[in-house]
DRENRO-304742 format. One record per residue (C-alpha): residue in one letter; chain; x, y, z. Coordinates in nm, 3 decimals, padded with zeros to 5 digits. Example, Ala and Ser with C-alpha at 12.3 -4.5 7.8 and 13.67 -1.06 7.14 Angstrom:
% DRENRO-304742
<node 'A', 'A', <01.230, -00.450, 00.780>> <node 'S', 'A', <01.367, -00.106, 00.714>> 
% end
This chain:
% DRENRO-304742
<node 'M', 'A', <00.774, -01.481, 02.927>> <node 'S', 'A', <00.552, -01.584, 02.615>> <node 'R', 'A', <00.329, -01.818, 02.691>> <node 'M', 'A', <00.415, -01.952, 02.345>> <node 'P', 'A', <00.796, -01.987, 02.263>> <node 'I', 'A', <00.998, -02.035, 02.036>> <node 'S', 'A', <01.130, -02.390, 01.907>> <node 'K', 'A', <01.486, -02.199, 01.898>> <node 'T', 'A', <01.606, -02.427, 01.620>> <node 'D', 'A', <01.591, -02.313, 01.280>> <node 'W', 'A', <01.520, -01.932, 01.133>> <node 'E', 'A', <01.199, -01.760, 01.371>> <node 'L', 'A', <01.007, -01.420, 01.373>> <node 'L', 'A', <00.886, -01.365, 01.729>> <node 'I', 'A', <00.586, -01.169, 01.777>> <node 'E', 'A', <00.442, -01.098, 02.072>> <node 'R', 'A', <00.108, -00.870, 02.060>> <node 'K', 'A', <00.077, -00.621, 02.337>> <node 'R', 'A', <-00.190, -00.367, 02.286>> <node 'V', 'A', <-00.468, -00.276, 02.085>> <node 'D', 'A', <-00.537, 00.076, 01.963>> <node 'T', 'A', <-00.816, 00.335, 01.873>> <node 'R', 'A', <-00.834, 00.654, 01.623>> <node 'G', 'A', <-01.120, 00.730, 01.557>> <node 'T', 'A', <-01.334, 00.388, 01.471>> <node 'R', 'A', <-01.094, 00.215, 01.323>> <node 'K', 'A', <-00.775, -00.033, 01.566>> <node 'R', 'A', <-00.468, -00.155, 01.515>> <node 'T', 'A', <-00.310, -00.462, 01.696>> <node 'V', 'A', <00.080, -00.357, 01.833>> <node 'G', 'A', <00.338, -00.592, 01.919>> <node 'R', 'A', <00.707, -00.653, 01.942>> <node 'Y', 'A', <00.907, -00.848, 01.635>> <node 'Q', 'A', <01.264, -01.033, 01.699>> <node 'V', 'A', <01.413, -01.230, 01.514>> <node 'Y', 'A', <01.592, -01.478, 01.621>> <node 'H', 'A', <01.881, -01.729, 01.493>> <node 'D', 'A', <01.870, -02.157, 01.688>> <node 'G', 'A', <01.759, -01.913, 01.957>> <node 'R', 'A', <01.970, -01.674, 02.036>> <node 'A', 'A', <01.814, -01.297, 01.897>> <node 'V', 'A', <01.928, -01.153, 01.537>> <node 'S', 'A', <02.044, -00.777, 01.623>> <node 'G', 'A', <01.965, -00.497, 01.446>> <node 'L', 'A', <01.631, -00.727, 01.358>> <node 'S', 'A', <01.331, -00.627, 01.602>> <node 'G', 'A', <01.108, -00.361, 01.625>> <node 'V', 'A', <00.758, -00.311, 01.629>> <node 'V', 'A', <00.434, -00.466, 01.447>> <node 'A', 'A', <00.109, -00.360, 01.366>> <node 'E', 'A', <-00.225, -00.558, 01.240>> <node 'T', 'A', <-00.556, -00.504, 01.258>> <node 'R', 'A', <-00.810, -00.568, 01.525>> <node 'G', 'A', <-00.906, -00.955, 01.696>> <node 'P', 'A', <-01.010, -01.103, 01.819>> <node 'G', 'A', <-00.744, -01.349, 01.651>> <node 'D', 'A', <-01.025, -01.591, 01.332>> <node 'N', 'A', <-00.858, -01.858, 01.042>> <node 'S', 'A', <-01.176, -01.966, 01.014>> <node 'R', 'A', <-01.324, -01.758, 00.787>> <node 'P', 'A', <-01.167, -01.545, 00.482>> <node 'G', 'A', <-01.213, -01.180, 00.432>> <node 'N', 'A', <-01.283, -01.103, 00.860>> <node 'N', 'A', <-01.054, -00.816, 00.891>> <node 'R', 'A', <-00.956, -00.955, 01.183>> <node 'R', 'A', <-00.578, -01.055, 01.253>> <node 'I', 'A', <-00.474, -01.398, 01.281>> <node 'E', 'A', <-00.466, -01.653, 01.560>> <node 'A', 'A', <-00.183, -01.647, 01.768>> <node 'G', 'A', <-00.018, -01.942, 01.664>> <node 'R', 'A', <00.305, -02.090, 01.442>> <node 'Y', 'A', <00.335, -02.040, 01.048>> <node 'P', 'A', <00.559, -02.143, 00.775>> <node 'L', 'A', <00.664, -01.925, 00.546>> <node 'L', 'A', <00.691, -01.853, 00.183>> <node 'T', 'A', <00.795, -01.649, -00.082>> <node 'Q', 'A', <00.509, -01.430, -00.167>> <node 'D', 'A', <00.373, -01.455, -00.501>> <node 'G', 'A', <00.170, -01.115, -00.584>> <node 'T', 'A', <00.064, -00.802, -00.762>> <node 'N', 'A', <00.115, -00.626, -00.511>> <node 'Y', 'A', <00.295, -00.781, -00.272>> <node 'V', 'A', <00.638, -01.083, -00.387>> <node 'T', 'A', <00.938, -01.206, -00.146>> <node 'I', 'A', <01.181, -01.184, -00.488>> <node 'G', 'A', <01.187, -00.901, -00.773>> <node 'Y', 'A', <00.988, -00.639, -00.604>> <node 'T', 'A', <01.033, -00.297, -00.708>> <node 'P', 'A', <01.327, -00.078, -00.560>> <node 'N', 'A', <01.161, 00.227, -00.647>> <node 'R', 'A', <01.077, 00.334, -00.256>> <node 'N', 'A', <00.782, 00.536, -00.329>> <node 'P', 'A', <00.442, 00.333, -00.154>> <node 'A', 'A', <00.240, 00.373, -00.461>> <node 'A', 'A', <00.524, 00.200, -00.650>> <node 'I', 'A', <00.404, -00.226, -00.695>> <node 'P', 'A', <00.541, -00.514, -00.638>> <node 'R', 'A', <00.640, -00.467, -00.261>> <node 'P', 'A', <00.886, -00.640, -00.080>> <node 'G', 'A', <00.715, -00.907, 00.159>> <node 'L', 'A', <00.603, -01.262, 00.293>> <node 'E', 'A', <00.326, -01.493, 00.292>> <node 'L', 'A', <00.230, -01.701, 00.611>> <node 'G', 'A', <00.156, -02.012, 00.565>> <node 'K', 'A', <-00.101, -02.275, 00.688>> <node 'T', 'A', <-00.355, -01.980, 00.837>> <node 'G', 'A', <-00.694, -02.149, 00.811>> <node 'K', 'A', <-00.959, -02.039, 00.590>> <node 'R', 'A', <-00.714, -01.748, 00.562>> <node 'S', 'A', <-00.533, -01.643, 00.195>> <node 'E', 'A', <-00.264, -01.434, 00.151>> <node 'I', 'A', <-00.176, -01.308, 00.538>> <node 'L', 'A', <00.189, -01.103, 00.484>> <node 'F', 'A', <00.455, -00.958, 00.677>> <node 'H', 'A', <00.440, -00.611, 00.428>> <node 'P', 'A', <00.581, -00.229, 00.461>> <node 'G', 'A', <00.290, -00.047, 00.601>> <node 'R', 'A', <00.176, 00.335, 00.610>> <node 'G', 'A', <00.046, 00.506, 00.872>> <node 'F', 'A', <-00.217, 00.419, 01.128>> <node 'L', 'A', <-00.250, 00.105, 00.951>> <node 'S', 'A', <-00.212, -00.074, 00.599>> <node 'S', 'A', <-00.372, -00.406, 00.666>> <node 'V', 'A', <-00.660, -00.644, 00.666>> <node 'G', 'A', <-00.504, -00.956, 00.814>> <node 'C', 'A', <-00.173, -00.866, 00.779>> <node 'I', 'A', <00.180, -00.732, 00.977>> <node 'N', 'A', <00.318, -00.422, 00.919>> <node 'P', 'A', <00.678, -00.319, 01.127>> <node 'A', 'A', <00.788, -00.072, 01.238>> <node 'R', 'A', <01.055, 00.092, 01.473>> <node 'T', 'A', <00.812, 00.263, 01.737>> <node 'L', 'A', <00.414, 00.321, 01.780>> <node 'A', 'A', <00.392, 00.513, 02.114>> <node 'N', 'A', <00.077, 00.545, 02.114>> <node 'A', 'A', <-00.287, 00.537, 01.890>> <node 'N', 'A', <-00.140, 00.839, 01.725>> <node 'S', 'A', <00.230, 00.771, 01.591>> <node 'D', 'A', <00.204, 00.632, 01.246>> <node 'I', 'A', <00.412, 00.401, 01.060>> <node 'D', 'A', <00.668, 00.573, 00.813>> <node 'F', 'A', <00.643, 00.393, 00.517>> <node 'E', 'A', <01.040, 00.379, 00.420>> <node 'D', 'A', <01.201, 00.249, 00.764>> <node 'S', 'A', <00.874, -00.045, 00.720>> <node 'R', 'A', <01.002, -00.094, 00.410>> <node 'K', 'A', <01.352, -00.096, 00.534>> <node 'R', 'A', <01.289, -00.329, 00.815>> <node 'V', 'A', <01.015, -00.632, 00.548>> <node 'I', 'A', <01.379, -00.605, 00.282>> <node 'A', 'A', <01.573, -00.666, 00.621>> <node 'V', 'A', <01.381, -00.990, 00.705>> <node 'I', 'A', <01.421, -01.139, 00.381>> <node 'D', 'A', <01.753, -01.001, 00.331>> <node 'D', 'A', <01.857, -01.202, 00.634>> <node 'L', 'A', <01.617, -01.523, 00.545>> <node 'K', 'A', <01.842, -01.498, 00.218>> <node 'S', 'A', <02.166, -01.484, 00.473>> <node 'Y', 'A', <02.036, -01.796, 00.684>> <node 'L', 'A', <01.998, -02.042, 00.422>> <node 'G', 'A', <02.196, -01.939, 00.164>> <node 'S', 'A', <02.161, -02.187, -00.081>> <node 'S', 'A', <01.787, -02.330, 00.077>> <node 'F', 'A', <01.615, -02.032, 00.028>> <node 'P', 'A', <01.418, -02.047, -00.308>> <node 'G', 'A', <01.527, -01.919, -00.624>> <node 'R', 'A', <01.120, -01.845, -00.716>> <node 'N', 'A', <00.777, -01.667, -00.566>> <node 'G', 'A', <00.559, -01.881, -00.389>> <node 'K', 'A', <00.756, -02.128, -00.271>> <node 'P', 'A', <00.769, -02.288, 00.104>> <node 'I', 'A', <01.075, -02.174, 00.268>> <node 'P', 'A', <01.210, -02.408, 00.480>> <node 'K', 'A', <01.329, -02.390, 00.843>> <node 'A', 'A', <01.151, -02.059, 00.856>> <node 'T', 'A', <00.880, -01.955, 01.098>> <node 'V', 'A', <00.686, -01.658, 01.299>> <node 'V', 'A', <00.566, -01.733, 01.577>> <node 'I', 'A', <00.283, -01.517, 01.688>> <node 'D', 'A', <00.206, -01.471, 02.083>> <node 'G', 'A', <-00.070, -01.317, 02.232>> <node 'E', 'A', <-00.466, -01.239, 02.240>> <node 'P', 'A', <-00.447, -00.857, 02.381>> 
% end
């Protein structure tokens, strides 16, 4: 059972951190994610996530740590490399802007995103979804990760309908990311 349970209202993405992988000098935190609508798990919107090493720390920008366990509102991302609305259809990992969502109220941290990853980890504080990461030798497949981010964005749009923001850089109403665990 999650120590930080979902509220079972509105749209929620629950991340339960499970372990830390080490490959050489690199570390990543691995967990499971599941999207919920009003407390009901949404079929097909689950998998694994990778974040950078811990412990979670929201007190300093640029600290190359994962964010603290907690509840975070979602926003449409308005950046150069990642956006929620208007991302490139090009599936090449170098093509920008790539799809992403921003977590809000992250203390002194900023630009903490749910975005596609590749290789061992594509993050200095963000969250990369994946199909599976069996062990430290497993890599994130970019195309699968990209599809997962787009599926979450599309589900948010469908769930919220006309309440979904029409522009990037805006709060997404009734949408929360819940992060649990500090392995």
